[in-house]
N, C-alpha and C positions, 0 to 999 in steps of 0.2 A: 280177956277183955282188954281192950285197948283203952288206955287212960289218956284222956285229953287234959293237957295242962293249959290252963288259962295264962295267957301272957300278960304280964304286968307292963304297963306303958313305961318305956325306957326314956327317962327325962333327959338324958345326955345324948340321945340319938339326934344327929344333925347339928350338934353344937360345934363340931370341928369345921363343918362346911360354913356355918354362920361366921365363925371367927376368921376363917380364911378370907371370906368375902369382905368382912369389915376391915381387915388388915389391908387388903388390896385397895379398898376404897380410900382409906386414910393415906396410903402411899401415893395413890393417884392425885389426891388433893394436894399433898405436899409437893409432888413433882410439878403440878401446874403452877403452884405458888412460886416455886424456884424459877420456873421458866419466865414468869412475869417479872420477877425481881431481876433476873439476868437481863431481860429486855430493857427494863428501865435503867439499869446501871450502864448498859451499852449506849443508850440514848444520852444519858448524862455525860458520859466520857466523850462522846462525839461533840456535844455542845461545848464542853470545856475546851476541846481542841480548837473549835471554831472561834471561841472568844479569845483564846490565846493568840491565834493567827492574826486576828484583826487588831488586837492590842499591839502586837509587835510590829505590824505594818504601820500603825499610827506612830509608834515610837520611832520607827525609822525616819519618819518625816521630821521629828524634832531633832534627831541626830544629823540629818541632812542639812537642816537650817543652821545648826550649830557649826558644822563644818564650813558651810558657805559663808556665814558671817565672819568666821575666823580668817578665811582665805581671801574674800573680796570685800573691800570697803564699800562698794556700791551695790552689794547684793540686793537690798530692798528695792533699789531703783530698777532692777532687772524685771520686776513684776510688771506684766502688762495690765493686769487687773488686780483687784484686792485679794483674789484667791487664784491659785494656779495648781495644776497637777504636777507632781514630781516627774522628772524626766524618765523616759522609758529605760528599764534596766537597772535603775537605782533602787527602786522598791519592787514590789510584785506587780506593778502596773505595766502592762504591755499592750500597746495599741492593737486593736483588731480582735482582742479576746474580750468579748462582752461579759463573760462570767468571772473575770479575774478581779482582784482587788484594785481599787484606785485610792491613791493617797494624795490629798491636796493640802496645801499650806496657805495660811493667810500671810499677808505682808507683815514682816517683823516690825514691831513698834518699839522705839527706845523708851524704856521705863525709867532709867536713871543711870548715874555714874557712881562709882565708888572706887576708893583707893584701897589697895591691899595693905594689910598690916606690915609695917616695916618699910613701905615705900616713902621716899622723901617727898615733901610737898614743895612744889615749884610754882608758886603763883607769880612772883615778879611783877605784881600789880595788874596782871592780866589773868583772866580766867580762861577765855577761849583763845585759841591760837598759840597756846604756850607749849612747852616741851613736856608737860605733865602727861604721864602715862596712867591710864585708869582702866578699870574693868567696866565695860559698857554692858548694861543689862537690858536685854530685849525680851519682849513678850511675843511668843510664837504659839499659834494654834495649828495643830495637825489633826486632820480627820481622815479616817480610812473607812471605806465601805465596800461591801461586796454583795452583789445580787445572788451569787451562787450559794453563799452560806448564810445569807439573809442577816447580816450583822453590820453594825456601824459603831465606831468608837471615835471619840473626840478627846484629844489631850491638849490642855492649856499648860504651857510651861514658860518659865523664865530662864533664859539662857544668858550666862555671863561669858563675855569674850574679853580675854586679857592677853597681852597688853594692846591697847589701842591708844593712839595719841588723842588727847582731848581736843576737840574742834567743834565748830558751830555746825549742828546738824542741818543738812539741806532740807528744804521744805519738799514734801511729796506732791 
C-alpha cells in the first residue's frame, strides 16, 4: 500500500523571495534619494559659482574706480552721466555680447579728508590751496548684472586715495 503523507504547510517557503524583493525596493528608494540629493547639490554649486562671478565683477568696478581716482585727479569729471559702464576689456563687459556681465559705476563722491598718522600738519593759516597732503575718501557704488546667469550685485564702498594735495573740490 502506498502511503500518502500529508504535507504540512512550510511557513518559510517564499520568505527568501520576499526578502530579496524588499531589499531591492529599499536599495531603489535609497538610489533615488541619492540621485535627488546629487542633483540639488549640483544646482547649489552652480548657483554659488554664479554668485561668486557676479560679486567679483562688481568688485572689479570698485578696484577700477580706486585705480582711476589714484591716477587721474579729474576722474569723476570724466563721467558723462551719473552712472557709466566700465570700459570694454577692463571687466567682463564686452560690447555686442548681450548675455555677458555688465559692470557700471556711479560718479565717485568725496566723503571727506583725513591725514594719516605721523603726517605733519601744514595749515599756515590756509586750509584749501595749502601744501597739505591728505587721504581723500570717496564713496563709490559698483553694480554688476548679467541676464545669462540672472544675478545682480551692488557694492557700496569707501575708497581712500593717498597722497592727494588738499584743494577746493570743483563743483560737478
